[in-house]
C-alpha positions in Angstrom: 29.4 11.6 23.5 25.8 10.5 22.9 23.8 8.1 25.0 24.0 5.6 22.2 27.8 5.8 22.4 27.5 5.1 26.1 25.3 2.1 25.5 27.7 0.8 22.8 30.5 1.1 25.3 28.8 -1.5 27.4 29.8 -4.3 25.0 32.7 -6.6 25.7 35.0 -4.7 23.2 34.4 -1.4 25.0 34.9 -2.9 28.4 38.2 -4.5 27.5 39.5 -7.9 28.7 40.5 -6.8 32.2 40.3 -3.1 32.7 38.0 -1.0 34.8 34.4 -0.4 33.7 34.1 3.0 32.3 30.6 3.9 30.8 31.2 5.6 27.5 34.8 6.5 28.7 33.2 9.8 29.8 35.2 9.8 33.1 38.5 8.3 34.1 37.8 5.9 37.0 39.2 7.0 40.3 40.2 3.4 41.0 40.8 0.4 38.9 37.7 -1.7 39.4 39.1 -4.8 37.9 37.3 -7.5 35.9 35.1 -8.6 38.8 33.6 -5.1 38.9 32.0 -5.2 35.4 28.2 -5.4 35.7 26.6 -8.2 33.6 23.5 -8.4 31.4 23.4 -4.6 30.8 24.0 -4.1 27.1 23.0 -7.7 26.0 19.5 -7.1 27.1 19.1 -4.3 24.7 20.6 -6.3 21.9 17.9 -8.9 22.3 15.0 -6.5 22.2 13.8 -7.3 18.7 14.5 -11.0 18.8 10.9 -11.9 19.8 9.2 -9.2 17.7 8.2 -9.7 14.1 7.7 -6.8 11.7 4.3 -7.2 9.9 4.7 -8.2 6.3 1.5 -8.9 4.5 2.1 -10.0 0.9 -1.4 -9.1 -0.2 -1.9 -8.3 -3.9 -5.2 -7.4 -5.6 -6.6 -9.9 -8.0 -6.6 -8.7 -11.6 -9.9 -8.0 -13.3 -10.7 -10.7 -15.9 -12.3 -9.0 -18.9 -14.9 -11.1 -20.7 -14.8 -11.9 -24.5 -17.5 -10.7 -26.7 -18.9 -13.4 -29.1 -21.2 -11.9 -31.7 -24.2 -14.0 -32.7 -24.5 -12.0 -35.9 -20.9 -12.5 -37.1 -21.7 -15.2 -39.7 -24.7 -13.3 -41.1 -22.6 -10.1 -41.4 -19.8 -11.9 -43.1 -22.2 -13.6 -45.6 -24.0 -10.3 -46.4 -20.7 -8.5 -46.8 -19.3 -11.1 -49.0 -22.4 -11.1 -51.2 -22.1 -7.4 -51.8 -18.3 -7.5 -52.3 -18.8 -10.4 -54.9 -22.0 -9.1 -56.4 -23.3 -11.2 -59.3 -27.1 -10.9 -60.0 -28.8 -14.0 -61.4 -32.5 -13.4 -62.2 -33.3 -17.1 -61.9 -32.3 -17.0 -58.3 -34.4 -13.9 -57.6 -37.9 -14.7 -56.2 -39.3 -11.4 -57.4 -38.0 -12.1 -61.0 -39.5 -15.6 -61.0 -42.9 -14.1 -59.9 -42.7 -11.5 -62.7 -41.7 -14.2 -65.2 -44.6 -16.4 -64.4 -47.0 -13.5 -64.7 -45.6 -12.2 -68.0 -45.3 -15.7 -69.5 -49.0 -16.4 -68.6 -50.1 -13.0 -70.0 -48.0 -13.6 -73.1 -49.6 -17.0 -73.6 -53.0 -15.6 -73.3 -52.2 -12.8 -75.7 -50.9 -15.5 -78.2 -54.1 -17.5 -77.9 -56.3 -14.4 -78.3 -54.5 -13.3 -81.4 -54.9 -16.7 -83.1 -58.6 -16.8 -82.2 -59.1 -13.3 -83.7 -57.3 -14.2 -86.9 -59.2 -17.5 -87.2 -62.6 -15.6 -87.0 -61.5 -13.3 -89.8 -60.4 -16.2 -92.1 -63.3 -18.4 -91.3 -61.3 -20.7 -89.2 -58.5 -21.3 -91.7 -55.0 -21.1 -90.1 -52.5 -18.8 -91.7 -48.8 -18.0 -91.3 -49.8 -14.4 -90.6 -52.0 -15.4 -87.7 -49.2 -17.4 -86.2 -46.7 -14.6 -86.6 -49.1 -12.0 -85.1 -49.7 -14.3 -82.1 -46.0 -14.9 -81.6 -45.3 -11.2 -81.7 -47.8 -10.6 -78.9 -46.0 -13.2 -76.7 -42.6 -11.8 -77.6 -43.8 -8.3 -76.5 -44.5 -9.7 -73.0 -41.1 -11.4 -72.9 -39.5 -8.1 -73.9 -41.3 -6.3 -71.1 -40.1 -9.0 -68.6 -36.5 -8.5 -69.8 -36.8 -4.8 -69.3 -37.7 -5.4 -65.6 -34.3 -7.2 -64.9 -32.2 -4.0 -64.2 -34.9 -2.7 -61.8 -35.1 -6.0 -60.1 -31.3 -6.2 -59.8 -31.3 -2.8 -58.1 -34.0 -3.9 -55.7 -32.0 -7.1 -54.9 -28.8 -5.1 -54.3 -30.6 -2.6 -52.0 -32.1 -5.5 -50.1 -28.7 -7.1 -49.6 -27.4 -3.7 -48.3 -30.4 -3.4 -46.0 -29.7 -6.9 -44.7 -26.0 -6.0 -44.0 -27.0 -2.8 -42.2 -29.6 -4.6 -40.2 -27.2 -7.3 -39.0 -24.6 -4.7 -38.3 -27.0 -2.7 -36.3 -28.2 -5.7 -34.3 -24.6 -6.6 -33.6 -23.8 -3.1 -32.4 -26.8 -3.1 -30.0 -25.7 -6.5 -28.7 -22.1 -5.3 -28.2 -23.2 -2.1 -26.3 -25.3 -4.3 -24.1 -22.3 -6.5 -23.4 -20.1 -3.5 -22.7 -22.6 -2.2 -20.2 -22.7 -5.6 -18.5 -18.9 -5.6 -18.4 -18.8 -2.1 -16.9 -21.2 -3.1 -14.2 -19.1 -6.2 -13.5 -15.9 -4.1 -13.3 -17.6 -1.6 -11.0 -18.6 -4.5 -8.6 -15.0 -5.8 -8.8 -13.5 -2.4 -8.1 -15.8 -1.9 -5.0 -14.7 -5.3 -3.7 -11.0 -4.5 -4.3 -11.4 -1.1 -2.6 -13.0 -2.7 0.4 -10.3 -5.4 0.5 -7.5 -2.8 0.2 -9.1 -0.8 3.0 -9.4 -3.8 5.3 -5.8 -4.7 4.5 -4.5 -1.2 5.2 -6.4 -1.1 8.6 -5.0 -4.5 9.6 -1.5 -3.7 8.4 -1.5 -0.3 10.2 -2.9 -1.9 13.4 -0.2 -4.5 13.3 2.5 -2.0 12.5 1.4 0.3 15.4 1.3 -2.7 17.7 4.8 -3.7 16.6 6.1 -0.2 17.2 4.5 -0.1 20.6 5.9 -3.5 21.6 9.3 -2.5 20.4 9.2 0.8 22.3 8.0 -1.0 25.4 10.7 -3.7 25.0 13.4 -1.0 24.5 12.1 0.9 27.6 12.1 -2.2 29.7 15.6 -3.2 28.5 16.9 0.3 29.1 15.4 0.3 32.6 16.9 -3.1 33.3 20.3 -1.9 32.1 20.2 1.1 34.4 18.9 -1.0 37.3 21.6 -3.6 36.8 24.3 -1.0 36.6 23.1 0.9 39.6 22.7 -2.2 41.7 26.3 -3.2 40.7 27.6 0.2 41.8 25.8 -0.2 45.1 27.4 -3.6 45.6 30.9 -2.1 44.9 30.3 0.7 47.4 29.2 -1.9 50.1 32.3 -3.9 49.3 34.4 -0.8 49.7 35.8 -1.2 46.2 34.8 2.3 45.3 33.5 5.2 47.4 30.0 6.4 47.3 31.2 9.6 45.6 32.9 7.6 42.9 29.8 5.5 42.4 27.7 8.7 42.2 30.1 10.1 39.7 30.0 7.0 37.5 26.2 6.8 37.8 25.8 10.3 36.3 28.4 9.6 33.6 26.3 6.6 32.7 22.9 8.5 32.7 24.2 11.7 31.1 27.9 12.1 30.4 27.4 15.7 29.5 25.9 16.5 33.0 29.2 16.7 34.9 30.8 18.9 32.3 27.9 21.2 32.4 28.0 21.4 36.2 31.7 22.2 36.1 31.0 25.2 33.9 28.8 27.0 36.3 29.7 30.6 36.9 31.5 31.9 40.0 28.4 33.9 41.0 26.5 30.7 41.2 29.1 29.1 43.4 29.3 32.1 45.6 25.5 31.8 46.0 25.9 28.2 47.0 28.6 29.2 49.6 26.3 31.9 51.0 23.5 29.3 51.2 25.9 27.0 53.1 26.6 29.7 55.7 22.9 30.4 56.2 22.1 26.7 56.4 24.7 26.0 59.0 22.8 28.1 61.5 20.2 25.2 61.9 20.6 21.7 63.3 23.3 19.5 61.8 21.0 17.0 59.9 18.3 19.4 58.9 20.9 22.0 57.9 22.8 19.5 55.8 19.6 18.1 54.2 18.5 21.6 53.3 21.9 22.3 51.7 22.0 19.2 49.5 18.4 19.9 48.4 19.6 23.3 47.1 22.3 21.8 45.0 22.8 19.5 42.1 23.6 15.9 43.0 27.3 16.3 42.1 27.7 19.5 44.0 25.7 18.2 46.9 28.0 15.2 47.2 31.1 17.4 47.1 29.7 19.8 49.7 28.9 16.9 51.9 32.4 15.5 51.6 33.9 18.9 52.5 31.6 19.2 55.6 32.5 15.7 56.8 36.3 16.2 56.3 36.2 19.5 58.1 34.3 17.8 61.0 31.2 19.9 60.7 28.9 16.9 60.4 28.9 13.4 61.9 29.6 10.2 60.1 26.0 9.1 60.6 24.6 12.3 59.0 27.3 12.0 56.2 26.5 8.3 55.3 22.7 8.8 55.5 22.7 11.9 53.3 25.2 10.4 50.9 23.0 7.4 50.3 20.0 9.7 49.9 21.8 11.6 47.2 22.7 8.4 45.4 19.3 6.6 45.7 17.5 9.8 44.6 18.7 9.1 41.1 
C-alpha cells in the first residue's frame, strides 16, 4: 500500500463510524481504540492545501499587426493614359504639333500664292489672267498636300508620347509603392521587436509566478504533512499516557503510518541477522543494565529494539525504570 493510500485512509469513510483507527489498514490494531481514539485534523489539513493558492493564468495575447493601405497618387493619371491608348482616336485638330505645322504650311502656301500672282502679273503687264490664278492656287495646294502628308507621322509621334506618359506614370507609381513597402517593412520590424520583448517579459513573469506557485504548494504540502504526522503522533502519545494502548502498540501504529512496508521488511530478515542480534545481546548484557540496554536498542531497528526491550523486561533482566525510559526514547526518536 502506498503512502497516498495511507493518507486517503485518514478520511471519515476510511476510519468508519465507530471502529478503531487503522492508518491505511496496514496493521490490525491490537486493541479496539474506539471512536474517541481517532486523531482529528490530520487528513483535512492536506485537503485544504491548495485553497489559498491560485495557479497563475495570464490571458495575454499579442496584438495583431495592422497593415497599412497603399493609396497611389498616380492612379488617375495611369487610368487616363491607359484609356487613351485603349481607345485611340487621333484628331489632328487637337494635336498641338499639327496645329503648329498647319499654321506654318498655310502661311508658306499663302506666300507662294501671292508670289505666283505677282510673277504672272509682271509677265502680262499687270493684267490678271485665269492662268495666273490657277498657278497661284496650285502653289498653295502643294503646301496643303505637304501638310496632309505629315499627319501619319504626327499621329505616330502622338501615340508614342501617350505610351511614354503611361510608362512614366507607371514607373513613378512603382517607385512610390516600393517606398511604401519599405516603410511598411520597417514598421513591421518595429512591431515585431516590441512583440518579442512583450512576449519575453510575459514568459519571465509567468514562469516566476508558476515557480512561486509550485514552491508555495510544495511548502504548504510539506507543512500539512508535518502537521498530520505531528497530530497523529501526539494522539498516540496521549493514548499511551491514558493506558488505552501500550507503548509498543503505539510504536507499531506509528511505523505503519510512516511506512506500512517497513514492518513487513523487518519481518523478512534472515535467520543469520537474527542470530547476530542475539549474539549482540549476549555481549551487551555484560555491561551495566541501562548502558547495556541502550547499546542494544541502538544496534537494532526500532521495531526489533522495542521487542527486545519487552523480552528483557518480561524476563526480569531490566528494571521498569530502564524499560519505560528506553521505550519512550525509541518512540520519540521517530
